[in-house]
ZAMARGU-4260 file (C-alpha; in steps of 0.2 Angstrom, whole numbers, plus 5000, padded with zeros to 4 digits):
<rodrens>
0) 5107/5001/5112 | 5089/4994/5107 | 5082/5011/5110 | 5093/5016/5096 | 5089/5004/5084
5) 5071/5005/5087 | 5073/5024/5084 | 5082/5021/5068 | 5070/5007/5061 | 5053/5017/5067
10) 5062/5032/5055 | 5068/5021/5041 | 5054/5013/5039 | 5042/5029/5037 | 5055/5037/5028
15) 5054/5025/5017 | 5034/5027/5014 | 5039/5045/5012 | 5051/5043/4998 | 5041/5032/4989
20) 5027/5046/4990 | 5038/5060/4985 | 5044/5049/4970 | 5028/5050/4962 | 5029/5070/4964
25) 5045/5069/4956 | 5042/5059/4941 | 5029/5070/4936 | 5036/5086/4940 | 5052/5081/4933
30) 5044/5080/4913 | 5029/5093/4916 | 5037/5105/4928 | 5019/5104/4938 | 5015/5096/4954
35) 5001/5085/4953 | 4990/5087/4968 | 4978/5071/4964 | 4994/5062/4970 | 4986/5060/4988
40) 4970/5054/4981 | 4979/5042/4971 | 4989/5036/4987 | 4972/5033/4995 | 4966/5023/4980
45) 4979/5010/4982 | 4976/5008/5001 | 4958/5005/4997 | 4961/4993/4982 | 4973/4983/4994
50) 4961/4982/5007 | 4946/4975/4996 | 4959/4963/4986 | 4964/4954/5002 | 4946/4951/5005
55) 4941/4966/5015 | 4921/4971/5016 | 4915/4988/5014 | 4907/4995/5029 | 4887/5000/5031
60) 4890/5019/5023 | 4891/5022/5005 | 4883/5017/4988 | 4893/5000/4990 | 4891/4995/5008
65) 4894/4980/5012 | 4902/4974/4998 | 4915/4960/4997 | 4924/4953/4982 | 4921/4933/4979
70) 4938/4930/4981 | 4952/4935/4994 | 4971/4936/4987 | 4985/4936/4997 | 4994/4951/5002
75) 5011/4949/4993 | 5000/4948/4978 | 4986/4962/4981 | 4999/4976/4984 | 5006/4975/4966
80) 4989/4973/4959 | 4982/4989/4970 | 4997/4997/4963 | 4993/4994/4945 | 4976/5000/4947
85) 4982/5015/4953 | 4994/5017/4940 | 4979/5015/4928 | 4969/5030/4937 | 4984/5040/4937
90) 4984/5038/4917 | 4967/5042/4917 | 4969/5059/4926 | 4984/5062/4913 | 4973/5059/4899
95) 4960/5071/4906 | 4967/5082/4915 | 4985/5086/4909 | 4984/5082/4891 | 4970/5092/4886
100) 4980/5107/4893 | 4996/5102/4888 | 4991/5101/4869 | 4984/5119/4870 | 4998/5128/4877
105) 4990/5132/4893 | 4998/5140/4909 | 5006/5127/4919 | 4996/5134/4933 | 4980/5130/4927
110) 4987/5111/4925 | 4990/5113/4944 | 4975/5116/4947 | 4965/5105/4937 | 4976/5091/4947
115) 4969/5098/4962 | 4952/5097/4956 | 4954/5080/4950 | 4959/5074/4968 | 4945/5082/4975
120) 4933/5072/4964 | 4943/5055/4967 | 4939/5059/4985 | 4923/5063/4986 | 4921/5048/4975
125) 4928/5035/4987 | 4918/5045/5000 | 4902/5041/4989 | 4907/5023/4985 | 4911/5016/5002
130) 4910/5029/5016 | 4920/5040/5028 | 4924/5026/5041 | 4941/5018/5044 | 4946/5003/5036
135) 4961/4993/5044 | 4970/4978/5034 | 4972/4966/5046 | 4990/4960/5051 | 4985/4942/5047
140) 4987/4946/5030 | 5004/4943/5030 | 5002/4925/5033 | 5017/4914/5039 | 5027/4932/5046
145) 5028/4932/5064 | 5020/4948/5071 | 5037/4956/5076 | 5054/4950/5077 | 5068/4955/5088
150) 5084/4964/5082 | 5099/4968/5093 | 5087/4968/5107 | 5073/4979/5099 | 5054/4971/5097
155) 5053/4976/5077 | 5036/4974/5070 | 5038/4963/5054 | 5026/4975/5044 | 5041/4990/5046
160) 5051/4976/5039 | 5041/4974/5025 | 5039/4992/5022 | 5058/4995/5023 | 5061/4979/5010
165) 5047/4983/4997 | 5053/5003/4996 | 5072/4996/4995 | 5067/4985/4981 | 5057/4997/4971
170) 5069/5012/4973 | 5082/5000/4967 | 5073/4993/4952 | 5069/5012/4947 | 5086/5017/4949
175) 5090/5004/4938 | 5076/5007/4924 | 5080/5025/4923 | 5098/5022/4922 | 5099/5005/4912
180) 5084/5006/4899 | 5081/5014/4884 | 5064/5022/4891 | 5071/5027/4907 | 5085/5035/4897
185) 5072/5045/4886 | 5063/5050/4903 | 5079/5056/4910 | 5082/5066/4894 | 5064/5075/4894
190) 5065/5078/4911 | 5082/5088/4907 | 5078/5096/4892 | 5064/5092/4883 | 5066/5104/4867
195) 5082/5094/4863 | 5074/5077/4867 | 5059/5080/4854 | 5073/5086/4840 | 5081/5068/4844
200) 5065/5060/4842 | 5061/5054/4860 | 5041/5054/4862 | 5038/5066/4876 | 5020/5062/4876
205) 5025/5045/4878 | 5037/5047/4893 | 5024/5057/4900 | 5014/5044/4901 | 5026/5032/4908
210) 5028/5045/4922 | 5012/5046/4927 | 5010/5027/4926 | 5025/5025/4936 | 5020/5039/4949
215) 5002/5030/4951 | 5011/5013/4955 | 5023/5020/4968 | 5009/5028/4976 | 4996/5015/4977
220) 5010/5003/4984 | 5013/5016/4998 | 4994/5018/4999 | 4993/4999/5002 | 5009/4998/5012
225) 5002/5013/5025 | 4985/5005/5027 | 4992/4988/5032 | 5005/4999/5046 | 4993/5009/5052
230) 4974/5009/5045 | 4965/5018/5031 | 4958/5034/5041 | 4944/5036/5027 | 4945/5046/5011
235) 4955/5061/5016 | 4970/5051/5024 | 4980/5053/5009 | 4980/5074/5011 | 4991/5072/5025
240) 5005/5061/5017 | 5003/5072/5002 | 5009/5088/5012 | 5022/5077/5018 | 5026/5071/5002
245) 5029/5090/4996 | 5040/5095/5009 | 5052/5079/5004 | 5049/5084/4987 | 5057/5101/4991
250) 5069/5096/5004 | 5077/5083/4993 | 5077/5094/4977 | 5063/5097/4964 | 5064/5084/4950
255) 5079/5076/4961 | 5075/5056/4962 | 5089/5053/4973 | 5084/5069/4983 | 5068/5063/4985
260) 5074/5046/4994 | 5086/5057/5003 | 5074/5069/5009 | 5058/5055/5014 | 5072/5045/5025
265) 5079/5061/5033 | 5060/5067/5037 | 5057/5049/5044 | 5071/5050/5056 | 5068/5067/5062
270) 5049/5063/5065 | 5057/5046/5074 | 5068/5058/5086 | 5051/5066/5093 | 5046/5058/5110
275) 5031/5049/5112 | 5023/5061/5123 | 5027/5075/5110 | 5021/5065/5095 | 5007/5079/5091
280) 5023/5091/5087 | 5030/5080/5075 | 5024/5090/5060 | 5032/5105/5069 | 5049/5095/5070
285) 5049/5090/5051 | 5045/5107/5044 | 5056/5116/5056 | 5070/5106/5049 | 5064/5110/5031
290) 5063/5128/5034 | 5082/5129/5041 | 5089/5116/5027 | 5080/5130/5014 | 5088/5145/5022
295) 5105/5138/5020 | 5101/5129/5002 | 5085/5135/4994 | 5086/5123/4979 | 5085/5108/4991
300) 5098/5095/4996 | 5101/5089/4978 | 5092/5100/4968 | 5096/5109/4953 | 5090/5124/4942
305) 5078/5114/4930 | 5073/5120/4914 | 5057/5127/4911 | 5044/5114/4901 | 5034/5118/4888
</rodrens>
């Protein structure tokens, strides 16, 4: 029984991170109809921001070799600040890589390629500044929390429970914001029918900026949580999560917020079911499941046909 509990918690904590990551894709896709390939780089920045804000020092390589901030924040404060920093970078990407093309009514494919270029630039900038070595956020950052707790006979790391708790809170707040606030309803209106939304006086540009800001914030939070749970495996470690996030996005349904959450949890549980001695095949299981689902339901689990964005 305790093995089943352990498996479920492992899968849910991993799936929660995938869901947060895929939600960032979903928010941007819902208002622009374009996937932001720079999202993985923003995720990586969130991890690095968290590391430095809690007092971490840069390695021996890079232009910022040996750099350490003169203060060290507690993790509960560093994480949201890292999310805000990632949101600022996402907004900068929107202003420099997306807005000019949108103003010229350029082909959406150009925006996709531009976002890919922005992601490459960010990743290489990270490597130039802090090098390519791995960094680890010490679990001691969770001051006052035990390393693990026992639930139903299973030994569960506190980091996993923190992942689940933070993801659940953010997903709940995002849902309440979308359904219960004027800005959230405006964002949903733009995602469902941008032409009608403009006729009703809803500022589509502002909604797009809000979508990018929220997307970057979620990516930054997810990056910080992953950096705490495992490590920051160099500037390119967000690429793997970016590909997995795309799979989650497609599985749940393009543009569907509940679909992104459901897809993330399913992929996380599917990976957790793979035995430890076959862990190298987790991606095969995850993408194999995605392939089977799409054969039966091409629009994804909760997807629908979306109107084209102008």
